[in-house]
N, C-alpha and C positions, 0 to 999 in steps of 0.2 A: 167230715168230708175229705180232709187232707189224708186221713188214714187210707182211703182207697187209692189215692194218687201215689202214695209211697209204698203200697203193698207190693211185695215181690211175688211174682207169679212163677210157677215151676212148670216146665215142659218135659214131655217124654217123647222122644223120637223112636219110631218103630220101623225096622226093615223086615217086612213080612216075607217069610219064605215057607216052602212046603214042609221042610223038616226042622228048620231053625228060625228063630226070630231074634234079630239083633236089637239092642236097646241103647239109647243115649239119653242123657238128661242135660238140661240147661235152666237158667233162671233169667227173669226179665231184667235183672240188674246188670249182670256181666254180659249176657247174651253170648256166652261161650259154651259150646256143647262139649260134653265129656262122655266117653264110652261108659256104659253102665254094665253091660253083660249080654249074655246070650241065653235064651230059653229054648227048650225043646218045644216044637209045635205038636203037643199031645193034648190029652183030655184035661190036663191041669193048667194048660197055657193061659186061658182066660182068668182063672182064679189067681194065678201067679202075677199076671199083669195088674189085676185089681189090687192085689196085696202091695205091689210096688207103688201103685198110684196112691194108696193110702199112706204107706210108710214115708214116701217122699213128698207128700202133699201136692201131687200133680193136679193141675187144673186144666191143662191143655195137652192133648195127644196129637202128634203129627205122624200120620201113617204114610209111608212111601208106597206108591202104587205106580206101575208103568202106565203112563197116560196115552202114549201114541201106539207104537208097535211094541207089543210085549205079551207076556203070558196073561191071557184073559182070566184064567183060573186064579192067579195071584191077585189080580185087580179085584175080582169078585170077592175073594176071601178077605182081602184087606178092607174092602168097603163094608163087608158084613161085620167084621170086628169093630169097625167104626160105629156102625149102627147100634151094636150091642153096648158099646161104651157110652154112646149118647143117651141110652135108656138109663144109665147110671148117673146122669147129669154131668157128664164130662164133655168139655168142648173138644171137638175132633175136627182136624183139617187133613186134607190129603195133599201130598207133595209129590211131584213127579220124581221118580227114583231112577230114571234112565241113566245108565252108566255108573250108578253109585257103587255097585260092587266092584266094577273095574277100577274106579278111582280109589276105592278103599284098598284094594290089593296093591295098587301103585304106591299109595301112602305108606302102607306097612313095609313094602320092599325098601322104600327110601329110608325108613327108620331102622332097617336091618333086622326086622322081626323074623322069627322062625315060626313055622306052623301057621302060615297065613290063613289057611282054610278054617282054623278054629277062631280066628279073630276078625275075619272080613265082614261078618254080619253086623257086629257091634260098631265097627268102623264105618260101615255103610249107613247105619242108623245115625251116627254122628254127622255124616255129610248131609243126609236128608234134613236133619234138624237145623244144621248151620244154614242150609239154603232157605229154609222157612224163616229163620230169624232175620236173614238179610231182607227178605220181602216185607217183614212187618216193621222194619226200622224207619 
């Protein structure tokens, strides 16, 4: 019984976009999110995400979707991804991603990063995952 209490769980944060998908990871022990990378949103995207889930032993995926005013196509596509992952017995949660890209760009500027457009999706995924981790503490 103590095994389950001490078991570290791994999370994947997803910033879903029409052309790119940003990813971040975290664990239940540190509850600190780290950028993981960016995937192209193409035919291989789902398999790539499933490969990452397997490799990193992810149990929970947190998908950022605009909750209030936002792109309804992105919301629909993010929720569809979530439904597909649930069929693979993966826990899925949705986190409001409003302003996450704007915050990501500001974070990257403050760090003095160049080529922000290449990094903002994974930074946004990190913000989405951090916001979720705060809610479950």
